[in-house]
C-alpha positions as CSV (number, residue, x, y, z in Angstrom):
1,X,41.9,143.8,25.4
2,X,38.7,145.6,26.1
3,X,36.9,147.4,23.3
4,X,36.8,151.2,23.8
5,X,33.5,152.7,25.0
6,X,33.6,155.6,22.6
7,X,34.3,156.4,19.0
8,X,35.4,160.0,18.0
9,X,33.8,161.1,14.8
10,X,34.9,164.2,12.9
11,X,32.6,165.6,10.3
12,X,33.0,168.8,8.3
13,X,30.5,171.5,9.2
14,X,28.1,171.8,6.3
15,X,28.1,175.6,6.5
16,X,31.5,176.4,8.0
17,X,33.6,173.6,6.5
18,X,35.3,173.4,9.8
19,X,36.0,170.0,11.5
20,X,33.4,169.0,14.2
21,X,34.3,166.1,16.5
22,X,31.8,164.2,18.6
23,X,32.3,161.4,21.2
24,X,29.7,158.7,20.6
25,X,28.9,155.1,21.5
26,X,29.5,152.6,18.7
27,X,29.3,149.0,17.8
28,X,31.2,146.9,15.2
29,X,29.7,144.6,12.7
30,X,31.2,142.9,9.6
31,X,34.2,145.3,9.5
32,X,32.2,148.4,9.8
33,X,31.4,150.7,12.7
34,X,27.8,151.7,13.6
35,X,26.4,154.6,15.5
36,X,22.9,155.3,16.7
37,X,21.7,158.9,16.4
38,X,19.2,159.5,19.2
39,X,17.9,162.6,17.5
40,X,17.9,161.2,14.0
41,X,18.5,163.5,11.1
42,X,18.0,166.5,13.5
43,X,21.4,165.8,15.0
44,X,24.0,168.3,13.7
45,X,26.6,165.6,13.1
46,X,24.1,163.6,11.0
47,X,23.3,166.8,8.9
48,X,27.0,167.3,8.4
49,X,27.7,163.7,7.2
50,X,24.6,163.9,4.9
51,X,26.2,167.0,3.3
52,X,29.7,165.4,3.1
53,X,30.1,161.7,3.7
54,X,33.9,161.8,4.1
55,X,34.7,161.6,7.8
56,X,37.6,160.9,10.1
57,X,37.4,158.4,12.9
58,X,39.4,157.8,16.1
59,X,38.7,154.7,18.1
60,X,41.2,153.6,20.7
61,X,44.7,154.1,19.2
62,X,43.4,153.9,15.6
63,X,42.8,156.9,13.4
64,X,41.5,156.6,9.9
65,X,39.4,158.2,7.1
66,X,36.0,156.6,6.3
67,X,32.8,157.2,4.5
68,X,29.5,157.5,6.5
69,X,25.9,156.9,5.5
70,X,22.5,156.7,7.1
71,X,21.2,153.1,7.0
72,X,17.7,153.1,5.5
73,X,15.8,150.9,8.0
74,X,13.0,150.3,5.4
75,X,15.4,149.0,2.8
76,X,17.8,147.3,5.2
77,X,15.7,146.2,8.1
78,X,17.9,143.2,9.1
79,X,21.0,145.5,9.3
80,X,19.2,148.2,11.3
81,X,17.8,145.5,13.7
82,X,21.2,143.9,14.1
83,X,22.9,147.2,14.9
84,X,20.2,148.2,17.4
85,X,20.4,144.8,19.1
86,X,24.2,145.1,19.4
87,X,23.9,148.6,20.8
88,X,21.3,147.5,23.3
89,X,23.5,144.6,24.4
90,X,26.7,146.8,24.8
91,X,25.1,150.0,26.2
92,X,21.6,149.1,27.3
93,X,20.2,151.5,24.6
94,X,19.9,151.4,20.8
95,X,16.9,153.4,19.8
96,X,17.5,155.9,17.0
97,X,18.8,156.4,13.4
98,X,21.5,153.9,12.4
99,X,24.6,155.4,10.8
100,X,27.3,153.2,9.2
101,X,30.9,154.2,9.1
102,X,32.9,152.2,6.5
103,X,36.7,152.5,6.8
104,X,37.2,150.5,3.6
105,X,35.2,152.8,1.3
106,X,37.1,155.5,-0.5
107,X,35.8,159.0,-0.1
108,X,33.5,160.2,-2.9
C-alpha cells in the first residue's frame, strides 16, 4: 500500500476559533508525523497551532486528534535534520520550519 501524498491538518483559528484545514506534505518518523512550513512562523496554520496545539489530522482513511508543536532546531538539531532529510527524499524539498504532530499526546 502506498503512503498518501498529503496530510490534512485542521487547526483552530487563533482569532475566529473556527476550524481551518490545510493540505500539506508530510513524513512519518518514530510514530509521529512531521510537516515542514515553508514560510516558518509566518504561516497562518503555524500561528494557529502556536495559539492552540490541539489539532485534528486526516491522512488516508485515518482521522485522529493530536497535539502539534514547533521543533526547535537549535535544541533538537538531529530531529530537525532527520525530518528535513526524509522530506527531501520523499518530495525533493525539505527547507523550512519543522512541525511535529503527535497523535499519542493528549490535548493540553
